[in-house]
C-alpha positions as CSV (number, residue, x, y, z in Angstrom):
1,M,-54.6,-26.2,-120.3
2,A,-51.6,-24.1,-119.4
3,G,-51.7,-20.4,-119.0
4,G,-55.4,-20.3,-120.0
5,Y,-55.1,-21.8,-123.4
6,A,-55.0,-25.3,-124.8
7,M,-51.5,-26.6,-125.5
8,D,-50.7,-28.1,-128.9
9,D,-48.8,-31.3,-129.4
10,A,-45.4,-29.5,-129.9
11,E,-45.9,-27.8,-126.5
12,W,-46.8,-31.1,-124.9
13,R,-43.7,-32.7,-126.4
14,G,-41.6,-29.8,-125.0
15,R,-43.2,-30.3,-121.6
16,L,-42.4,-34.0,-121.8
17,D,-38.7,-33.2,-122.6
18,V,-38.5,-30.9,-119.6
19,L,-40.1,-33.5,-117.3
20,R,-37.7,-36.2,-118.5
21,V,-34.7,-34.1,-117.9
22,E,-35.9,-33.2,-114.4
23,H,-36.5,-36.9,-113.7
24,R,-33.0,-37.8,-114.8
25,D,-31.5,-35.0,-112.7
26,L,-33.4,-36.2,-109.7
27,D,-32.1,-39.7,-110.3
28,A,-28.5,-38.4,-110.4
29,A,-29.2,-36.4,-107.2
30,I,-30.6,-39.4,-105.4
31,G,-27.5,-41.4,-106.5
32,A,-25.1,-38.8,-105.3
33,L,-26.9,-38.5,-101.9
34,A,-26.9,-42.2,-101.5
35,A,-23.1,-42.3,-102.1
36,V,-22.3,-40.1,-99.0
37,P,-21.4,-42.0,-95.8
38,V,-24.5,-40.8,-93.9
39,P,-27.2,-39.7,-96.3
40,D,-29.9,-37.3,-95.2
41,Q,-32.9,-39.7,-95.2
42,L,-35.5,-36.9,-95.1
43,Q,-33.9,-35.3,-98.2
44,M,-33.7,-38.7,-99.9
45,A,-37.4,-39.4,-99.2
46,R,-38.4,-36.0,-100.6
47,L,-36.3,-36.5,-103.8
48,K,-37.8,-40.0,-104.3
49,K,-41.3,-38.6,-103.8
50,R,-40.7,-35.8,-106.3
51,K,-39.3,-38.4,-108.8
52,L,-42.5,-40.5,-108.4
53,R,-44.7,-37.5,-109.0
54,L,-42.7,-36.7,-112.1
55,R,-43.0,-40.3,-113.4
56,D,-46.8,-40.0,-113.0
57,E,-46.8,-36.6,-114.8
58,I,-44.6,-38.0,-117.6
59,A,-47.1,-40.9,-118.0
60,A,-50.0,-38.5,-118.2
61,V,-48.4,-36.4,-120.8
62,E,-47.4,-39.5,-122.8
63,D,-51.0,-40.6,-122.6
64,R,-52.2,-37.2,-123.9
65,L,-49.8,-37.4,-126.8
66,I,-50.5,-41.1,-127.7
67,P,-54.1,-41.8,-127.0
68,D,-55.3,-45.4,-126.7
69,I,-57.0,-46.6,-129.9
70,I,-59.6,-49.3,-129.4
71,A,-59.5,-51.5,-132.5
């Protein structure tokens, strides 16, 4: 539930799109940070941790949209 009401599939898909864009942006930021001669290791760790949390959230939303069907 978001904002006190149940989200429909279209809203979940929109949320999934936003998460995927943020994940790609973090990937680019991590790459750019790694390219500098002396990268900030603390910032790099924070970005990677955030990226992992996003990956988990993306998986949860995908599971919500595509439930497992036991045949």
